[in-house]
N, C-alpha and C positions, 0 to 999 in steps of 0.2 A: 742438166741440160748440156747439150753439145752444140758446137758451132762448126759450120763448114761453108766452103765456097759453094754457091748455088750452081746447079746444072740447068741445062735447058729444060729438063723435065720439071723443074721446080717453078717455071715461069707462071703457069696458071695459079698455083697456090700463092705466089707472092702477089700477083695482081688481085686475087680475092682479099687477102689480108690488107692490101693498100686501100681497096675500095671500101672495106669495112671501117677504115679510119678516116674516110673522107670528111673534111671539116664542114661540109654543108649539112651534116646530120640528116634530119628527116627530109631535106630538100635534095638529097643525093639521088640522082636518077638510078633506077634498078640496074644492076650489072647484067649485061648481055653476055651469058656464058659462051654463046657461039663466037664471040670475038677473042676469046682467050688464046686461040691458036693463030691470030692474025700474024703473018709473017713479019710485020714491022716491029712486033715485040721481039722476035728472035733476032732481027737485025740489031735492035738496041741492045740486047743482051750481049750479042757477040762484039759490038763496039766497045761496050763497058769493059767486058772480061779480056779483051785483047790488049788493054792498057794496064800495066802492072801498077799504076797509081790509083786504080779503082778496084774495088772488091764488092761483089754482091754476096751477102751472107744470109744464110737461113740457120735458125735456131730449132733444134729438135728436142723434144721431150717424149720419152717412151716411143720413139720411132715416128712421131708425127711432127710436122713443121708447125711450131707455135709462134715464131716471130721471124722478122726479116729486116734487113737494113742495108744500106749502101755506105761504104767507107770510101772517101776520096782524099788522097794526099795532094795537098796544094803547096807547090813551092813558092817562096816569096823572098823579096829583098829585106824586109824589116828583120830586126833581131838577128843580123848577120846571116841571113839567108835560111833560117829555119823554116821548117814546113808547118802547115796547119792541117789538122784532120777535119774533114767535113763529114758529118752524119746526115744522110738523107733518107727519106722513106722509112722511117723508123716505125715499125708496126708490131704489136703483139696481138695475138688472137683475143678477141673480146672475152672469151670465157676463161682466159688466163690472166686478165688484168687484176691487179691487187694481190697476186700470189707471190710477187717478188721476182718472177721471171723476167720482166721488162727491165728491172733494175740490174739483174745479173747480165742481161744481154748488153745494156748500155755500158756497164762497167767493163765488160770484156772488150768492147769496141774501143773504149778509151785506152785500155792497156795495149791493144793492137796499135793505136796512134802513137802512144808513148814509145813502144818498141821500134816503130817506124821513124823515129826522129822527130816527131811533132812537138812543138812547144805549147800548142793550144789545140783544143777541140771546139768546134763550133757547130751549130745547127740552127735551123729556122723552124718555127712552129706558127701555124696560123693563129692569128690574134683571138679567134673565137674558141680555141681549144685550151680553155682555162685549166682543165684537169691535167692535160699534158704539161702545161707550164709549171704547175705545182710539182709534178713528178720530176721534171728536169731540175727544178730548184732544189728538191730534196737530194738530188744526186750532186749538187754543187755548181750547177750551171748558174750564170748570172745574166740578168737582162741588161746587157751593157750597150747595146746598139739598137737603132731602128733599122729595120730591113725594108727594102724597096724592090718592087718587081715591075717590069714593063712587059706586058703580053705583046707578042709580035704575031 
């Protein structure tokens, strides 16, 4: 498996992978493929990739995108100003789950964070995604905090 920074051409595939991992499961509304080229996605992509503290990554196997994630480097004051790596929108294609590719992708992202000067890597996962929780725990992540969100 190879990893690279995403390009605008990857946006639809990244959105499809994210939709397939939606935590609502069977209650997830169908994906409207006509929205995949909505210019708001490109604007968000451009905003993310313009900031060197954020990377959109795709993982490829045999020339096909099989995974995606976002890595963000967050500066902070604790621990003498060390950074934290934040993993967001971690998704592996459903037919590739259980093959070890997801583990390889997350381990790669952790090493990117380590090389970027981070002293910790964190992520959130919806409470209903118990399979994902077991996956992250097998990779050494600990359930150390409760997360809170406020929709605006």
